[in-house]
C-alpha positions in Angstrom: 0.2 -0.1 0.2 1.1 3.5 -0.4 2.7 5.3 2.5 2.9 9.2 3.2 5.9 10.6 4.2 6.6 13.1 6.9 8.9 16.1 6.3 11.1 15.0 9.2 12.3 11.6 7.4 13.4 13.5 3.8 16.4 15.0 4.5 19.6 16.8 2.1 23.1 15.5 2.5 26.0 17.1 0.6 29.2 15.0 0.6 32.1 15.5 2.8 34.9 14.0 0.6 34.3 10.6 2.9 30.7 10.1 2.8 27.4 12.1 2.7 26.5 14.1 5.7 23.4 15.8 6.7 23.0 19.5 7.1 22.7 19.9 10.4 19.6 21.5 12.2 17.4 21.9 9.6 13.9 23.0 9.1 12.8 22.8 5.9 14.9 21.3 2.4 13.3 21.9 -1.2 14.0 20.5 -4.2 12.8 21.8 -7.7 13.1 20.6 -10.9 12.2 23.2 -14.1 12.6 23.5 -17.5 12.9 25.9 -20.5 10.1 26.3 -22.9 10.5 27.0 -26.4 8.2 28.7 -28.5 7.2 26.4 -31.5 4.0 28.6 -32.8 3.6 29.0 -36.1 0.6 30.0 -38.8 0.1 26.7 -39.4 -0.9 25.7 -35.9 -3.8 26.8 -34.3 -4.9 28.2 -37.3 -2.6 31.0 -36.1 -4.2 32.1 -33.1 -2.6 29.6 -30.5 0.9 30.2 -29.0 2.4 26.6 -29.0 5.4 25.4 -26.4 8.3 22.5 -26.4 10.5 21.5 -23.5 13.8 22.7 -24.0 16.6 22.5 -21.1 16.0 20.9 -17.8 17.2 22.3 -14.7 17.1 21.7 -10.9 18.0 23.6 -7.8 17.8 22.4 -3.8 17.6 24.5 -0.6 18.2 24.0 2.8 16.4 26.3 5.6 18.3 25.7 9.4 19.0 26.5 12.5 22.3 28.1 13.3 24.8 26.0 15.7 28.4 26.5 17.0 29.7 23.8 14.9 29.7 20.8 17.4 27.2 18.3 15.5 28.0 15.7 12.8 26.8 17.3 9.7 27.2 20.5 7.7 26.6 23.6 9.3 27.2 27.6 8.1 30.7 27.3 9.2 31.1 24.1 7.0 28.6 25.8 3.8 30.7 29.1 4.0 34.0 27.4 3.3 32.6 24.8 0.4 30.8 28.4 -0.9 34.1 30.0 -0.9 36.0 27.2 -2.7 33.6 27.6 -5.9 34.2 24.0 -6.2 30.9 21.3 -6.9 29.3 19.3 -4.3 27.6 16.0 -5.0 23.9 16.4 -3.2 21.8 13.5 -2.0 18.1 14.2 -1.9 16.7 11.1 0.4 14.9 9.7 3.2 17.3 9.4 6.1 17.4 5.7 7.5 17.9 6.2 11.0 15.6 3.3 12.7 13.8 6.3 15.1 10.9 5.4 17.1 9.5 8.8 17.5 6.7 7.5 19.2 8.5 6.4 22.7 10.8 9.9 22.8 9.8 12.9 23.9 10.9 15.9 21.8 13.1 16.9 24.5 15.0 13.9 24.7 15.8 13.2 20.9 18.6 14.3 19.4 20.6 13.2 15.9 22.4 9.9 15.7 26.0 10.8 17.7 27.5 9.6 13.9 25.1 11.9 12.0 21.9 11.0 10.0 22.6 8.2 7.5 20.9 9.0 3.9 19.3 5.6 1.5 22.3 4.6 -0.5 19.7 2.5 -2.4 17.1 4.7 -3.1 17.8 8.8 -3.5 18.0 11.7 -6.2 21.9 12.4 -6.7 23.6 14.9 -8.5 26.8 17.8 -8.4 25.6 21.4 -7.4 27.3 24.7 -6.9 26.5 27.0 -3.6 24.7 30.3 -5.1 23.6 31.3 -2.0 24.3 31.6 1.7 22.4 33.8 3.7 22.3 34.2 7.6 19.6 35.9 9.7 20.0 36.9 13.4 16.6 38.5 14.5 16.5 40.0 17.9 15.3 37.3 20.3 15.1 34.8 18.3 17.3 31.5 17.3 19.6 32.6 14.2 18.7 30.9 11.2 20.5 30.3 7.6 19.6 29.3 4.3 21.9 27.7 1.4 20.9 27.4 -2.3 22.4 25.1 -4.6 21.9 25.2 -8.7 22.3 21.6 -10.0 25.3 21.0 -12.2 24.3 18.5 -15.1 21.4 16.0 -14.2 19.8 15.0 -11.3 20.2 11.5 -11.1 17.2 8.9 -9.6 18.9 6.1 -7.6 17.3 3.3 -7.0 13.6 4.2 -6.6 14.4 7.5 -5.9 12.3 7.9 -2.5 11.1 5.1 -1.2 10.1 4.1 2.7 11.4 0.7 3.3 
C-alpha cells in the first residue's frame, strides 16, 4: 500500500569527501526541477491564433533552511557551507530519506537528538547530482534563534538512484 512520507524523514545530504552528511538542524528542504520552454508557434498551428511550446533544457536546484549552531554536530553547518561556497567547487548532493530507525512515538521531543554519527542517507534509493552553492544567507533576528538558508544550483543531470524516494 502507499505510505505518506513525513518531512522530518526526508533530508538533504552533501558529500564531505568521505561520505554524505546531512545539513545540521534543518527545518525545511526543497528540491525543485524545472524546464525551459521554447516557443514553436507558427501560422500553421491553431490557425495562427494559439501559441505552442516544447520543452528545452532541464534544470534543478535545492535549498535548506536551518538553525545556526556552534559547529559541534555531525553534519554540515553554516561554517562548513561557508568554506564550500568560497572554494567555488561542485558539491555532490543527495536528497534522501534518512534511514536511521528512530521510534519517535516512544521519545519526547526534548529527549531526542540526531544520531551521534549523524543521519544516514538511503544509498540505494535517493536523488543525486553535482551542484554549486549559489547563495548562503544568515539571519539573526533579535530574541530569536539565528537561522541560515543555503541554495544549490544543479550542474548537470539530477539522477534517480534506485526508486528515488521510497520508504522501506
